[in-house]
C-alpha positions as CSV (number, residue, x, y, z in Angstrom):
1,M,-23.8,-95.1,-2.3
2,F,-22.5,-97.4,0.4
3,Q,-20.2,-95.8,2.9
4,P,-18.2,-98.2,5.0
5,K,-18.6,-97.7,8.8
6,Y,-14.9,-97.8,9.4
7,S,-11.9,-96.5,7.5
8,P,-9.6,-99.2,6.1
9,I,-6.8,-97.6,8.0
10,L,-6.1,-99.6,11.1
11,N,-6.8,-97.7,14.3
12,E,-6.2,-99.7,17.5
13,K,-8.3,-97.3,19.6
14,N,-11.3,-97.7,17.4
15,L,-11.0,-101.4,17.3
16,A,-10.6,-101.8,21.0
17,Q,-13.6,-99.5,21.7
18,D,-15.7,-101.4,19.1
19,M,-14.9,-104.7,20.7
20,H,-15.4,-103.5,24.3
21,I,-18.3,-105.1,26.2
22,P,-20.2,-102.4,28.0
23,K,-19.8,-102.5,31.8
24,D,-23.6,-102.3,32.3
25,L,-24.4,-105.9,32.6
26,G,-28.2,-105.6,32.5
27,E,-30.7,-107.2,30.3
28,S,-28.9,-106.3,27.1
29,N,-25.9,-108.5,28.1
30,I,-27.7,-111.6,29.0
31,F,-26.1,-113.3,26.0
32,V,-22.6,-112.4,27.3
33,R,-23.5,-113.7,30.8
34,N,-24.9,-116.9,29.4
35,E,-21.8,-117.5,27.2
36,V,-19.5,-117.0,30.2
37,K,-21.6,-119.6,32.1
38,R,-21.6,-122.0,29.1
39,I,-17.8,-121.7,28.6
40,A,-17.1,-122.1,32.4
41,D,-19.4,-125.2,32.5
42,S,-17.7,-126.7,29.5
43,L,-14.3,-126.3,31.3
44,R,-15.6,-127.5,34.7
45,P,-19.0,-129.2,34.6
46,G,-21.3,-128.2,37.4
47,I,-19.5,-125.0,38.3
48,I,-21.7,-122.4,39.9
49,L,-20.8,-118.7,39.2
50,T,-22.4,-115.8,41.1
51,N,-23.3,-112.6,39.3
52,E,-20.3,-110.9,40.9
53,I,-17.9,-113.6,39.6
54,I,-19.4,-113.3,36.1
55,E,-18.9,-109.6,36.1
56,I,-15.3,-110.0,37.2
57,L,-14.7,-112.6,34.4
58,I,-16.4,-110.4,31.8
59,E,-14.3,-107.4,32.8
60,S,-11.1,-109.4,32.8
61,L,-11.9,-110.9,29.4
62,T,-12.7,-107.5,28.0
63,E,-9.4,-106.1,29.2
64,F,-7.5,-109.1,27.8
65,L,-9.3,-108.7,24.4
66,D,-8.6,-105.0,24.3
67,E,-4.9,-105.7,24.9
68,V,-4.8,-108.4,22.3
69,I,-6.5,-106.1,19.8
70,V,-4.2,-103.1,20.4
71,K,-1.0,-105.3,20.2
72,T,-2.3,-107.2,17.1
73,V,-3.0,-103.9,15.3
74,K,0.5,-102.7,16.1
75,V,2.0,-106.0,14.8
76,T,-0.1,-105.6,11.6
77,K,1.1,-102.1,11.1
78,H,4.7,-103.1,11.8
79,R,4.6,-105.6,8.9
80,K,2.9,-102.9,6.8
81,G,-0.3,-104.9,6.5
82,L,-3.7,-103.4,5.8
83,R,-5.7,-106.2,7.5
84,V,-5.2,-108.1,10.7
85,E,-4.5,-111.7,9.9
86,K,-4.7,-114.9,11.9
87,R,-0.9,-115.0,12.1
88,D,-0.8,-111.5,13.7
89,V,-3.2,-112.6,16.5
90,K,-1.4,-115.9,16.9
91,Y,2.0,-114.1,17.2
92,V,0.6,-111.6,19.8
93,I,-1.0,-114.3,21.9
94,E,2.1,-116.5,21.9
95,R,4.7,-113.7,22.2
96,Y,3.1,-111.3,24.7
97,F,0.9,-113.6,26.7
98,N,2.8,-116.9,26.5
99,I,-0.3,-118.8,25.4
100,H,0.4,-121.6,22.9
101,Q,-2.2,-123.3,20.8
102,Q,-2.4,-127.0,21.0
103,Y,-4.1,-127.2,17.6
104,E,-4.2,-125.2,14.4
105,I,-7.2,-123.0,13.7
106,E,-8.5,-122.9,10.2
107,D,-8.4,-119.6,8.3
108,F,-12.1,-119.4,7.9
109,W,-13.4,-120.8,11.2
110,Y,-16.1,-118.2,11.5
């Protein structure tokens, strides 16, 4: 019988830990490093990032995502939801981080 890995009950600590990128940035995280380089290059073509800068960016992004996840789960619980929805994430990013989207993201973009 299939047992889900996670309980349907929202738990911000579990979500934040599951989404956390390990601090060991060795061979296993080449994908993460390459993605950071790709995104930086798309924002500023020709930019050169040292390994130290990439590590700082990954750590900062990880902390930001952890905060977004924790706050989003709290918002979802407050509205008595069982699942995090796009509107929860959008609310948190706009309300707590003052980041406003310039365009609408489709519900099933993934």
